[in-house]
C-alpha positions in Angstrom: -15.3 -65.6 -39.6 -16.3 -65.8 -36.0 -20.1 -65.3 -35.5 -19.9 -64.8 -31.7 -18.4 -62.4 -29.1 -16.4 -63.5 -26.1 -19.6 -64.4 -24.2 -20.8 -66.8 -26.8 -23.5 -64.3 -28.1 -24.2 -63.8 -31.8 -22.6 -60.5 -32.8 -25.2 -57.7 -33.5 -23.8 -57.3 -37.1 -24.3 -60.9 -37.9 -27.7 -61.8 -39.3 -29.2 -65.2 -39.1 -29.3 -65.5 -42.9 -25.5 -65.6 -42.9 -25.6 -68.4 -40.4 -28.1 -70.6 -42.1 -27.7 -69.7 -45.8 -24.0 -69.9 -46.0 -23.3 -72.5 -43.3 -19.8 -71.2 -43.2 -17.3 -72.8 -40.8 -16.2 -70.3 -38.1 -12.6 -70.2 -37.1 -11.8 -70.5 -33.4 -8.7 -69.6 -31.5 -6.2 -72.3 -30.7 -4.9 -73.1 -27.2 -1.2 -73.4 -27.4 1.0 -75.9 -25.7 3.2 -74.6 -22.9 6.9 -75.2 -22.4 7.8 -75.6 -26.1 10.5 -73.8 -28.1 9.5 -70.4 -29.5 9.9 -71.4 -33.1 7.7 -74.5 -32.6 5.1 -72.4 -30.9 5.0 -69.8 -33.6 4.8 -72.5 -36.3 2.0 -74.4 -34.6 0.1 -71.1 -33.8 0.1 -70.2 -37.5 -1.2 -73.7 -38.4 -3.8 -73.6 -35.6 -5.2 -70.3 -36.7 -5.6 -71.7 -40.2 -7.1 -75.0 -39.3 -7.6 -75.5 -35.5 -8.0 -78.9 -33.8 -10.9 -79.7 -31.5 -10.5 -82.4 -29.0 -13.5 -84.1 -27.3 -13.7 -86.5 -24.4 -16.5 -88.4 -22.7 -16.5 -91.3 -20.4 -18.1 -93.5 -17.7 -21.7 -93.7 -18.9 -23.8 -93.0 -22.0 -27.4 -93.4 -22.9 -28.1 -96.2 -25.4 -30.8 -95.5 -27.9 -32.2 -92.2 -26.4 -35.3 -91.0 -28.0 -35.8 -94.6 -29.3 -39.6 -94.4 -28.9 -39.9 -91.7 -31.6 -36.9 -92.4 -33.8 -37.3 -93.3 -37.4 -35.8 -96.7 -36.9 -37.3 -98.1 -33.7 -40.9 -98.4 -33.0 -44.0 -98.6 -35.3 -43.0 -98.1 -38.9 -39.3 -98.7 -38.1 -37.2 -101.7 -38.9 -36.8 -102.8 -35.2 -40.5 -103.1 -34.1 -39.6 -105.9 -31.7 -37.7 -103.5 -29.5 -40.8 -101.5 -28.5 -41.1 -103.0 -25.0 -37.4 -102.4 -24.4 -37.3 -98.8 -25.5 -40.6 -97.3 -24.4 -39.2 -93.9 -23.4 -39.0 -91.4 -26.1 -40.3 -88.1 -24.9 -37.0 -86.2 -24.7 -33.3 -86.5 -25.2 -32.7 -87.7 -21.6 -34.3 -91.0 -22.3 -32.3 -94.2 -23.0 -30.7 -97.2 -21.4 -27.6 -96.3 -19.3 -24.5 -98.3 -20.4 -20.8 -98.2 -19.7 -19.1 -96.2 -22.5 -16.2 -93.9 -23.4 -15.3 -91.5 -26.2 -12.1 -89.8 -27.3 -11.7 -87.8 -30.5 -9.7 -85.2 -32.3 -10.8 -83.2 -35.3 -9.3 -80.7 -37.7 -11.0 -78.4 -40.1 -10.3 -79.6 -43.7 -7.8 -82.0 -42.2 -6.4 -85.1 -43.8 -7.5 -88.6 -42.8 -5.1 -88.9 -40.0 -6.2 -85.5 -38.6 -9.7 -86.6 -37.8 -10.3 -89.7 -35.7 -12.2 -91.0 -32.7 -12.5 -94.2 -30.7 -15.7 -95.0 -28.7 -16.6 -98.0 -26.6 -19.9 -99.2 -25.1 -21.4 -102.3 -23.5 -24.4 -103.5 -25.5 -27.6 -103.9 -23.3 -29.5 -106.0 -25.9 -28.8 -108.7 -28.4 -29.7 -108.7 -32.1 -27.7 -111.1 -34.2 -24.2 -112.2 -33.4 -22.8 -108.7 -34.0 -24.6 -107.1 -31.0 -24.7 -109.3 -27.9 -25.9 -108.1 -24.5 -23.1 -107.7 -22.1 -20.4 -107.6 -24.8 -18.1 -104.5 -25.0 -17.7 -103.0 -28.4 -15.1 -100.6 -29.8 -16.0 -98.1 -32.6 -13.2 -96.6 -34.7 -13.8 -93.9 -37.3 -12.7 -94.9 -40.8 -13.3 -91.7 -42.8 -15.4 -88.6 -43.1 -17.0 -89.4 -46.5 -20.7 -89.2 -47.0 -20.7 -92.0 -49.6 -18.4 -95.0 -49.5 -15.9 -95.2 -52.3 -16.7 -98.8 -53.0 -19.8 -99.1 -55.2 -20.6 -102.5 -53.7 -20.9 -100.8 -50.2 -22.8 -97.8 -51.5 -25.1 -99.0 -54.3 -27.2 -95.8 -54.2 -25.1 -92.7 -53.4 -27.0 -89.6 -52.1 -26.2 -85.9 -52.3 -23.7 -84.7 -49.8 -25.2 -81.9 -47.7 -23.7 -78.5 -48.7 -22.5 -77.6 -45.2 -20.2 -80.7 -45.2 -18.4 -79.9 -48.5 -16.0 -77.2 -47.4 -14.6 -79.2 -44.6 -14.2 -82.5 -46.3 -17.1 -84.0 -44.2 -16.3 -82.2 -41.0 -18.1 -79.0 -39.9 -17.3 -76.7 -37.0 -19.4 -74.1 -35.1 -22.7 -74.5 -37.0 -26.4 -75.2 -36.4 -28.0 -78.5 -37.4 -31.3 -80.3 -37.2 -34.4 -78.9 -35.6 -37.9 -77.8 -36.6 -36.2 -74.8 -38.2 -35.5 -77.0 -41.2 -31.8 -76.4 -40.9 -31.7 -80.2 -41.2 -34.1 -83.1 -40.3 -37.1 -81.8 -38.4 -37.8 -84.6 -35.9 -34.9 -83.8 -33.5 -33.9 -80.8 -31.5 -32.0 -77.9 -32.9 -28.3 -78.3 -32.1 -25.3 -75.9 -32.1 -22.3 -78.1 -32.9 -18.7 -77.5 -32.0 -18.0 -80.4 -34.3 -20.2 -82.4 -36.6 -19.2 -85.0 -39.1 -20.5 -87.9 -41.2 -18.6 -90.8 -42.5 -17.9 -94.5 -41.9 -16.8 -96.6 -38.9 -15.7 -100.1 -38.0 -17.2 -101.9 -35.0 -15.2 -104.5 -33.0 -16.3 -107.0 -30.3 -13.8 -106.5 -27.6 -15.3 -109.3 -25.5 -14.8 -111.7 -28.5 -11.1 -111.0 -28.9 -11.5 -107.8 -31.0 -13.4 -109.5 -33.8 -14.7 -107.0 -36.4 -18.5 -107.2 -36.5 -19.3 -104.3 -38.9 -17.1 -102.7 -41.5 -17.5 -99.3 -43.2 -21.0 -98.6 -41.9 -22.5 -95.2 -41.9 -21.6 -93.0 -39.0 -22.8 -89.6 -37.7 -21.1 -87.7 -34.8 -22.1 -84.4 -33.1 -20.3 -82.6 -30.3 -22.4 -79.8 -29.1 -25.5 -78.5 -27.3 -29.2 -78.6 -27.9 -30.6 -75.1 -28.4 -33.8 -73.7 -27.0 -35.2 -73.2 -30.5 -38.2 -71.0 -29.6 -36.0 -68.6 -27.6 -33.4 -68.7 -30.4 -35.7 -67.3 -33.0 -37.0 -64.8 -30.5 -33.8 -63.2 -29.3 -31.3 -64.6 -31.8 -29.1 -65.8 -28.9 -27.6 -69.3 -28.5 -29.8 -70.4 -25.6 -28.5 -73.7 -24.3 -31.0 -76.5 -24.0 -28.5 -79.0 -22.7 -24.9 -79.1 -21.5 -22.3 -80.2 -23.9 -23.0 -83.7 -25.2 -21.5 -86.2 -27.7 -23.9 -88.0 -29.9 -22.8 -91.0 -32.0 -25.0 -92.8 -34.6 -24.0 -96.0 -36.3 -26.5 -97.1 -38.9 -26.6 -99.8 -41.6 -29.9 -100.8 -43.3 -28.8 -103.3 -45.9 -30.9 -103.7 -49.0 -31.6 -107.1 -50.6 -32.0 -109.1 -47.4 -34.8 -109.8 -44.9 -34.5 -107.6 -41.9 -35.6 -108.2 -38.3 -39.3 -108.5 -37.8 -39.7 -110.1 -41.3 -39.3 -106.7 -43.1 -37.8 -106.7 -46.6 -36.0 -107.3 -48.7 -35.8 -103.6 -49.3 -34.6 -101.6 -52.3 -31.8 -99.1 -51.7 -34.4 -96.3 -51.9 -36.5 -98.0 -49.2 -33.5 -98.8 -47.0 -32.4 -95.1 -47.0 -35.9 -93.7 -46.4 -35.7 -94.0 -42.6 -33.0 -91.5 -42.1 -34.7 -89.1 -42.4 -38.2 -90.3 -43.3 -39.1 -89.5 -46.9 -41.8 -87.2 -45.8 -39.5 -85.1 -43.5 -40.2 -81.5 -44.6 -36.5 -80.6 -44.2 -35.8 -82.6 -47.4 -37.6 -80.0 -49.4 -37.7 -76.9 -47.2 -34.8 -74.4 -46.6 -34.4 -72.6 -43.2 -37.3 -70.2 -42.4 -35.4 -67.0 -43.1 -36.8 -63.9 -44.9 -34.3 -63.8 -47.7 -36.1 -61.0 -49.5 -35.6 -58.9 -46.3 -32.0 -59.8 -46.1 -31.5 -58.7 -49.7 -33.1 -55.3 -48.8 -30.7 -55.0 -45.9 -27.8 -55.6 -48.2 -26.9 -59.1 -47.0 -25.8 -61.4 -49.7 -27.5 -64.6 -48.6 -29.1 -66.4 -51.5 -31.7 -69.0 -50.4 -29.9 -72.3 -50.0 -30.9 -75.8 -51.0 -32.5 -77.8 -48.2 -29.8 -79.1 -45.9 -31.3 -82.5 -45.4 -30.6 -85.4 -47.8 -31.2 -89.1 -47.3 -28.4 -90.7 -45.3 -26.3 -93.1 -47.4 -26.9 -96.0 -44.9 -27.3 -98.9 -47.3 -24.2 -101.2 -47.2 -25.5 -104.6 -48.4 -22.3 -106.3 -47.5 -22.8 -105.7 -43.7 -25.4 -106.7 -41.2 -28.4 -104.5 -40.1 -27.0 -102.2 -37.4 -28.4 -99.3 -35.3 -26.6 -97.9 -32.3 -27.2 -94.4 -31.0 -25.1 -93.3 -28.0 -25.6 -90.0 -26.1 -22.6 -89.1 -23.9 -23.7 -86.6 -21.3 -20.4 -86.2 -19.4 -18.5 -84.6 -22.2 -15.7 -82.0 -22.6 -14.3 -80.4 -25.7 -11.6 -77.8 -26.2 -9.4 -76.3 -28.9 -5.7 -77.1 -29.2 -2.8 -76.6 -31.6 -1.6 -80.1 -31.1 -3.1 -83.5 -31.9 -1.6 -85.4 -29.0 -4.7 -87.2 -27.6 -3.7 -90.0 -25.2 -4.9 -93.4 -26.4 -5.6 -92.3 -30.0 
């Protein structure tokens, strides 16, 4: 189901209840390869229509820890209070420390493990522990798109997988997320995502010979645009608040050990209470849609469960870790092939 016309506008016959209540994955057309045999083209076209690929690229620069001044992890009340002087900017999404970075990814709706993957690199501007050293280049590789790790030792307290991730095996396409609208956590802007996924990643120190410094830690990726939320609920149009960006979160808050700043040891519940904060209204509040009115209009959109759920970020076998990268020079497109150079 495609919710938009050719200009990117929400179709008149599509009501917002269907978007937020169902969180259905929209299908997008595939861009076919040129110069291939007709039979191959036909076969790939059929597969692409069923489950299209999305490719995303970003490179050159990224912002390290944007919004750090108001994040749940840094600053007063967070587990990195000693970084306050370093990350004082936190008024909007353009804040952060510029670093050399790159990103390449390919994603397929309901795809197998080999169909969804990305590689990102960045040069750390700060040091905390021997797993994040200022000036070292790190490589991030996606491991899976599972909300909870299969290994009980690495996920001692599994949390509920958000409903919108279930149909696509942890990957969602063309959907809204986050924002004060309570679609998801309320402390960040509303986003329209071309691709959104959660799962696990490994981090390697390229400067130190490719040494693995973090294994199977929680990861969140979004490829999309921030939305002017006030205008959105006024005219129901996808008003862009930013150009296309790639956001990558890597988070591990291990329980049972003392954390930076003398915090802890934390229980699993405490370790997972930062993302989002336990008092975030999105954990208990569904989107602000008049479901009674939708019912009167004949729209079958039952009120959903709240989309937010505590992130499963407690892996006690790995070090404390928090890296948030915002790639502003990003491109993404649909393709029937999975040939991404370098992946």
